TORSEMI-78978 format. One record per atom (N, C-alpha, C, O, CB): residue in one letter; z negated, y negated, x. Coordinates in steps of 0.05 Angstrom, whole numbers, plus 5000, padded with zeros to 4 digits. Glycine has a CB too. Example, Ala and Ser with C-alpha at 12.3 -4.5 7.8 and 13.67 -1.06 7.14 Angstrom:
A484451145264/A484450905246/A484450665264/A483150665285/A481950895226/S485850455257/S485750215273/S484349995258/S483949775268/S488650125282/
This chain:
M430636032836/M433136192835/M432536452821/M432636672832/M434136242864/N431936422795/N431336652778/N433036642752/N433636432741/N428336652770/K433836882743/K435236922718/K438136852719/K438936642728/K433836762696/T439837052711/T442636992706/T442836832681/T440836782667/T444337262704/V445236742674/V445636592650/V444836752626/V443436652608/V448536492647/A445637002625/A444937182602/A441937212601/A440837212579/A446337452605/E440637262623/E437737292624/E436237042615/E434237052601/E436837382651/A437236812624/A436036562617/A436236512587/A434436422574/A437236332632/R438636572576/R439136542548/R437236722531/R436036632511/R442036602541/E436836962540/E435037142526/E432137052528/E430737052507/E435237432539/L431336962551/L428536862555/L428036622536/L425936622522/L428036782584/V429836432536/V429436192520/V429736242490/V428336122473/V431335972528/S431436432483/S431636512455/S429036612444/S428336552421/S433836722451/V427636762460/V425036872451/V422836662453/V421336612434/V424237122468/M422736522476/M420636322481/M420936082463/M418935972454/M420736242510/G423436002458/G423835762443/G422735762415/G421935552405/G426735702441/K422635992402/K421636002375/K418835912373/K418035762355/K421936292364/E417135992392/E414335912392/E413935632403/E412235482394/E412636112407/L415535562424/L415235302436/L415835082415/L414434872415/L417235272459/K417735122398/K418434912378/K416134852360/K415834632349/K420835002362/E414335052356/E412135022337/E409734882349/E407834802335/E411235292327/I409734842375/I407534722389/I407934412389/I409834312400/I407234822419/K406134272376/K406433982373/K404433842391/K402533952402/K405833902343/G405033582395/G403233402410/G403433422440/G401633322454/G400433462402/V405433552450/V405833582479/V408733592485/V410333712471/V404333832490/D409633462507/D412433472516/D412833742530/D411333822547/D413033242535/K415033872523/K415734132534/K418534112546/K420434032532/K415534362513/V418834172572/V421434142585/V422034392600/V420334502615/V421333892604/L424434502597/L425334732612/L427334642633/L429034472628/L426734942593/C427034752658/C428734672680/C429934922693/C428935022713/C427134512702/P432035032681/P433335262692/P435235202715/P435734962720/P434935412670/P436235402729/P438235352750/P440735222738/P441235242714/P438935622764/F442335092755/F444634942746/F446535112729/F447635022709/F446134842770/M446935372737/M448835542723/M448035582693/M449835632677/M449035802737/S445535552687/S444635602660/S444235352643/S443535372619/S442035752661/L444735122654/L444034872640/L445634852613/L444534782593/L444634632657/L448234902614/L449834882590/L448935072569/L448635002545/L452834932597/A448435322577/A447535522558/A444935452545/A444535482521/A447335802571/I443035352561/I440435282550/I440535022534/I439134992514/I438335252573/A442334842542/A442734592527/A443634662498/A442734532479/A444834412540/N445334862495/N446234942469/N443935062452/N444035052428/N448535142472/L442035192466/L439835312452/L437635112443/L436535132421/L438535532469/V437134912460/V434934722454/V435934462442/V434234292435/V433434672479/G438534422441/G439534172430/G438534122401/G438634302385/G442634172430/G437633882395/G436633822369/G433833912364/G432833892341/G438433932349/T432434022384/T429734122381/T427833922395/T428733722406/T429334412391/N425233992395/N423233822409/N422833932438/N420733872450/N420633822394/I424734092448/I424534192475/I426434042493/I428834032487/I425134502476/G425533922515/G427133772533/G428433962554/G427634192557/G425533562547/L430433852568/L431934002588/L432033842614/L432633602613/L434734082578/G431633982636/G431733842662/G433134012683/G433234252681/G428933772671/A434233872703/A435534012725/A433434032748/A431533882749/A438033862735/Q433934212766/Q432034262788/Q432534092813/Q430834092831/Q432234552796/N434733942813/N435333772836/N437833612829/N439133662809/N435733942862/M438533412845/M441033272842/M441533112868/M439733062884/M441033082817/H444133032871/H444832852893/H444432562884/H444232512860/H447732892903/W444232382903/W443832102895/W446331942891/W446331732878/W442131962916/E448632042901/E451131902897/E452431962870/E452032182859/E453131972920/D453931772859/D455231812833/D457432022834/D457832172815/D456331552823/K458832032857/K460932222861/K461732222890/K460732052906/K463432162843/G463432412898/G464332412926/G464632682937/G464232882924/G462432252943/A465332692963/A465832942977/A463233062988/A462633043011/A467832913000/F461633172969/F459033292976/F458933572965/F457433632947/F456633112965/T460633742977/T461034012966/T458334162962/T456634172979/T462734172986/G458134272938/G455734422931/G453534252918/G451534362908/G454634552955/E453933992917/E451933812905/E452633752876/E454933802867/E451633552921/V450733642861/V451133582833/V450333282829/V448133202836/V449433762814/A452133132817/A451732842813/A450032782789/A449832942771/A454432702811/P448632552790/P446932472767/P448432472740/P447332562720/P445732202772/G450932372740/G452432362715/G453032632704/G453132672679/G455032212719/M453332832721/M453833112712/M451333222698/M451533352678/M454633292736/I449033152710/I446433242698/I445933102672/I445033222653/I444133192718/K446532842671/K446132682647/K447532792623/K446732752600/K446932392652/E449832932627/E451333052605/E449633242588/E449933272564/E453833192615/F447733382602/F446133592588/F443133542588/F441733642571/F446733852601/C442133382607/C439333372612/C438133092608/C439532892609/C438733462641/Q435533092603/Q434032852601/Q432232812626/Q431432592633/Q432232842576/Y431733032640/Y429833042663/Y431233152688/Y433233292686/Y427333202656/V430033082711/V430933212736/V428533232755/V427133032759/V433333052749/I428233462767/I426133502787/I427133392814/I429333452822/I425333802789/I425433232827/I426233112853/I424033172873/I421633132868/I426632802849/G424933262897/G423033292919/G421133522917/G419033522929/G421433052922/H421933732903/H420333972901/H419634072930/H421334052948/H421634202885/S417334182933/S416434272960/S418434462973/S418734462997/S413734402959/E419734632956/E421634822968/E424134672978/E425434762997/E422435032947/R424834462965/R427134292975/R426334163001/R427934143019/R427934082954/R423834073003/R422933953028/R422734153050/R423434103073/R420133813023/T421734393044/T421234593064/T423734723074/T424134763099/T419334813053/Y425534793056/Y427834953064/Y430534803066/Y432434893079/Y428235173044/F430634563054/F433234433052/F433234143062/F435033983055/F434234443023/G431234073077/G431233813091/G430733573074/G431333343082/G433833783103/E429533613050/E428833373033/E426733213048/E424833323059/E427833463005/T427132953047/T425232763060/T424332553040/T425432533018/T426532633085/D422332403047/D421432183030/D423731993025/D424031873003/D419132033043/A425531953045/A427831773042/A429831873021/A430831713005/A429131723069/T430432133022/T432332243002/T431032262975/T432432222955/T433332513011/V428532312974/V427132302948/V427332022936/V427832002912/V424132382951/N427031822952/N427231542942/N430031482932/N430331362911/N426531352965/K432031572946/K434831532937/K435331672910/K436631562893/K436831632958/K434231912907/K434532052882/K432931932859/K433931922836/K433732352886/A430531832865/A429031692844/A430431442834/A430531392810/A426231622855/L431631292853/L433131052845/L435631132829/L436430982811/L433830892870/A436931352837/A439231452822/A438531532794/A440031482775/A440631682837/A436231662791/A435231742765/A434831502747/A435531492724/A432631912767/Q433631292759/Q433131042745/Q435830922735/Q436130832713/Q431630842762/K437730922753/K440430802747/K441730952724/K443030822707/K442230822772/H441331212723/H442731372703/H441031432678/H441931582661/H443731632715/G438631332677/G437031372653/G435831652651/G435331742629/G438531312629/L435531782674/L434332052674/L431332022680/L430531842695/L435632232695/T429632192669/T426832182675/T426332362700/T426632602698/T425132282651/P425532242722/P425132402746/P422332522745/P420332392738/P425432232771/I422132772753/I419632912758/I419332922788/I420433112801/I419433202744/V417932732800/V417832702829/V415432862840/V413132812833/V417632402836/C416033052858/C414033232868/C412933132895/C414333042912/C415133512872/V410333152898/V408933082922/V406833292928/V405933432910/V407632792921/G406033322953/G404033522960/G404033592989/G405933563003/G404433772943/E401633692998/E401233753026/E401534053032/E401134223014/E398533653035/T402234113057/T402334393066/T399534503072/T397634353072/T404234423091/L399434753077/L396834873084/L395734753110/L393334693111/L397135183087/A397434713130/A396534603155/A395434323151/A393334243162/A398734593176/Q396734163134/Q395833893128/Q393233893112/Q391533723117/Q398033733113/Y393134083094/Y390634103078/Y388234173095/Y386134053093/Y391034323056/E388634373113/E386434463130/E385734243151/E383434243161/E387234713144/A387634073157/A387033853177/A385833603163/A385333403177/A389633783191/G385433623137/G384333403123/G386233163119/G385432933116/G381933303137/E388833233118/E390833023116/E392032983088/E393932843084/E393133083135/T390833113068/T391933113041/T392332823031/T394632763023/T390033253022/A390332653032/A390532383022/A392732223035/A394332093022/A387932243024/A392832243062/A394832093077/A397732183070/A399532023066/A394332113107/V398032443069/V400732563064/V401732493036/V403932403032/V400732863069/V400032543016/V400832502989/V401232202983/V403132132969/V398632612970/K399432032993/K399831742989/K402531653001/K403931502988/K397531583002/R403131743025/R405731673038/R408031763021/R409931613017/R405931793066/Q407932003011/Q410132112995/Q410531952969/Q412831902961/Q409632402987/V408331862957/V408631702932/V409731422939/V411731332926/V405831662919/L408631292959/L409531022966/L412431012976/L413930842968/L407730902987/E413131202993/E415831213003/E417831312983/E420131222981/E415931373029/G417031512968/G418831642949/G419531462926/G421731482914/G417731892939/L417731282918/L418131112894/L418530822902/L418530642884/L415831142875/K419030762927/K419430492936/K421930372922/K424030492922/K419830482967/G421630132911/G423829992899/G424330062870/G426129952857/G426230052914/V422930262859/V423230322831/V422230092814/V420129972820/V421630592824/D423630032793/D422929802775/D420329872760/D420030082749/D425229742755/A418529682759/A416029722745/A416429772716/A414829912703/A414129472749/A418529662704/A419129712676/A420030002671/A419630112649/A421329522666/F421230122692/F422230402689/F419930602695/F419930822685/F424530452708/A418030512712/A415930692722/A414430852701/A413931092705/A413930532738/P413730742678/P412230892658/P413731132647/P412531312636/P411430722636/T416431132650/T417931362640/T418031592660/T418731812653/T420831272634/M417131542685/M417231742705/M414931952702/M413031902687/M417031622733/V415232172716/V413132372718/V412732432748/V414732452763/V413832632702/V410332452756/V409732532784/V408232802782/V406432832766/V407932312799/A409032982799/A407733242800/A406433292827/A407733292848/A409833472794/Y403833332827/Y402333402851/Y402333702854/Y401233842838/Y399433282851/E403733802874/E403934092879/E403034152908/E404634132926/E406834192874/P400434222911/P399534302938/P401134542947/P401034752934/P396534362938/V402634522969/V404534722977/V403034992982/V404135202977/V406034643002/W400534972991/W399035212997/W398235372972/W397235592974/W396535143014/A398635252949/A397835382924/A400235472907/A399835572885/A396135192908/I402635442918/I405035512902/I405835802908/I406435872930/I407335322909/G405735962887/G406536242889/G404736412906/G405436642912/G409236252901/T402336302913/T400536462929/T398236572913/T396736742923/T399436282951/G397936472888/G395636552872/G393136392879/G391036432867/G395036852876/K393336212899/K391036052907/K391235772894/K392135582906/K391036022938/A390435752869/A390435492856/A388235322867/A386035422874/A390135532825/S388735062868/S386634872875/S384534882853/S385134962831/S387834582879/S382134812860/S380134782839/S380934542821/S382234362830/S377234742850/A380134552796/A380734332778/A379534072788/A380833862786/A379734392750/E377234082799/E375833842809/E377333722833/E377633482835/E372933902817/N378233902851/N379733802874/N382433682866/N383233472876/N380234032895/A383833812847/A386333712838/A385933442824/A387533252828/A387633912818/E383833412808/E383233162795/E382732942815/E383632712810/E380733202777/S381333002836/S380732792856/S383332692869/S383632452875/S378732892877/V385232872875/V387732792886/V389432632866/V390532422873/V389333042896/H389432722841/H390932572821/H389832292818/H391332102817/H390732722794/R387132272816/R385832012810/R385831832835/R386631602833/R383032052800/D384731932857/D384131762880/D386531722899/D386531542915/D381831882895/V388531902897/V390831882915/V393331802899/V394531592904/V391232142930/V394231982881/V396731932867/V396531682849/V398131502851/V397532172851/R394531682831/R394331462812/R393831192828/R394830982820/R392031512792/A392231212849/A391630972865/A394130872878/A394530622880/A389431032885/A395831052889/A398330962902/A400230842881/A401630652887/A399631202916/L400330962857/L402030852836/L401030572828/L402730392823/L402031042812/A398430532828/A397330272822/A398130072843/A398629832837/A394330282819/E398130162868/E398929982890/E401829892887/E402629672894/E398530132917/L403530072877/L406330012873/L406929852848/L408429662849/L407930272872/F405629922826/F406429822800/F404229672785/F404729562763/F407430042783/G401729672795/G399529552781/G398029772766/G399029982759/G400529342762/A395429712761/A393629912749/A394529992721/A394330232714/A390829802748/E395329802705/E396029872677/E398430062676/E398430252661/E396629612661/T400530002692/T402830172692/T402230442704/T403230652694/T405130042709/A400530452724/A399730702737/A398430892716/A398831132717/A397830662760/Q396830772698/Q395530942678/Q397531062658/Q396931262646/Q393430772663/A399830932655/A401831022636/A403631242647/A405031382632/A403530792627/I403631282674/I405331482687/I403931752685/I401631782693/I405931402716/R405331952676/R404232222674/R404232352701/R406132352716/R405832392653/I401932472708/I401632622733/I401032912726/I399032972713/I399432502751/L402833092735/L402533382729/L401333522753/L401633432776/L405333502722/Y400033742748/Y399133912770/Y400934152771/Y401634272751/Y396134002766/G401834222795/G403634452799/G402734622822/G403534562845/G406434362802/G401234822817/G400435002839/G399135252828/G396635262825/G398534862858/S400735452821/S399635702810/S398135662784/S395935762781/S397835852830/V399335502766/V398135462739/V398735712723/V401035812721/V399335212726/T396635812710/T396936052693/T395536012666/T394235802662/T395636302708/A395936192648/A394536182623/A391536182626/A390036062610/A395436412604/A390636312647/A387736342651/A386436092661/A384036032655/A387236572671/N387835922677/N386635682688/N387635422677/N386635202684/N387035682718/A389635432659/A390935182650/A388935002636/A388934762641/A393135252630/A387335102618/A385434932603/A383534792621/A382834562615/A383935102582/E382734912642/E380834792661/E382234542674/E380934342678/E379934992683/F384734572682/F386134352694/F386634132673/F386233892679/F388834442705/F387434202649/F388134012629/F385633862619/F385833652606/F389534142605/G383233972624/G380833832616/G380133602634/G378333442627/G378534032616/Q381533572656/Q380933342674/Q382433092665/Q384733112656/Q381833422703/P381132862666/P382332622655/P384932522667/P386532392654/P380332402656/D385332582693/D387732482706/D389932702710/D391932652724/D387032362733/I389532932698/I391533142699/I392833142671/I391633232652/I390333422706/D395333052670/D396733012645/D398433242636/D399733232615/D398332762647/G398533452652/G400233682645/G400733852670/G399333822690/G402933582633/A402634032668/A403134212690/A406134242696/A407734242677/A401934482684/L406734272721/L409434362730/L409134662735/L408134742756/L410434202756/V410134822717/V409535112717/V411735252732/V414135212727/V409335222688/G410935432750/G412835582766/G413235862755/G414535902734/G411935602794/G412136062769/G412636342761/G411736412733/G413036582720/G411136522780/A409736282723/A408736342696/A410736272675/A410636372652/A406136202691/S412636092681/S414636012662/S416736232656/S418236212637/S416035762671/L416736432673/L418636662669/L417436872651/L418737072645/L419336782696/K414936832642/K413537022625/K412936892599/K411336692598/K410937132639/V414036982578/V413936852552/V411036792543/V410336572537/V415337012530/E409437002543/E406636972533/E405036782551/E403436622540/E405237242532/E405436792577/E404036612595/E404836322590/E403036142588/E404736682625/F407436272588/F408335992585/F407435882558/F406735642556/F411335972589/I407636042538/I406835952511/I403835882511/I402935682500/I407436172489/A402236052524/A399336002526/A398735742541/A396935592534/A397936242540/I400235692562/I399835442578/I400535202561/I399135002560/I401635442603/A402735212546/A403534992528/A401534942507/A400934712500/A406335052516/K400435152496/K398335122475/K395835002487/K394534842474/K397635392463/A395135082512/A392834962525/A393134662529/A391234512526/A392335102552/A395634582536/A396234292539/A395934152512/A394933932511/A399034252551/A396934272491/A396834142465/A394034112455/A393433932440/A398534312445/N392334292463/N389534292454/N387834102470/N385434072465/N388334562455/
């Protein structure tokens, strides 16, 4: 919940010039709903994708304050589903994540499905069990043919906005041994290898290259650093390299 429409337009106007020049990596901006139209007009026809931060699973109906998949599809190619803040503050569950993932499949949107454990779960040694459950339950029933178009983001909740990034080695082990393994259980090993898994937990220009150097970390779901032009450009360049 950052940036007015005018502020978002200004940020992307500056950032977009350099982002367009970065090749070999997918770049997606996910502003608040109010700014989607404005940013769609700025990035339309470029190599920069656009995504929404959430959506409802129903096509339409009396769900005041919600946004339907078809509304998002008008402007976006991507949608974030199950972000930890949605789970923590707004009652998102594995079941609603699953409904949204299936809705994204129905409407041809690329879901960025977030999974991750809380600090209490991490300290209790429950990371593998929690993350595996979130993947299996959240993506249950997704068509194997659609699966390679999806993105999964591992975001340890204890590392979001705290400055406490996971070590690259620890993040890699979760990506490889938990997320990728659960995807293989759902869709088969070959398809699991084709699904991009992002790391999202206090990614900065200073630590991005270390994360991207790991074989099972395919990119980043960037939070606070995306509001700083130089930081975000540096992260995108690190991914491209």
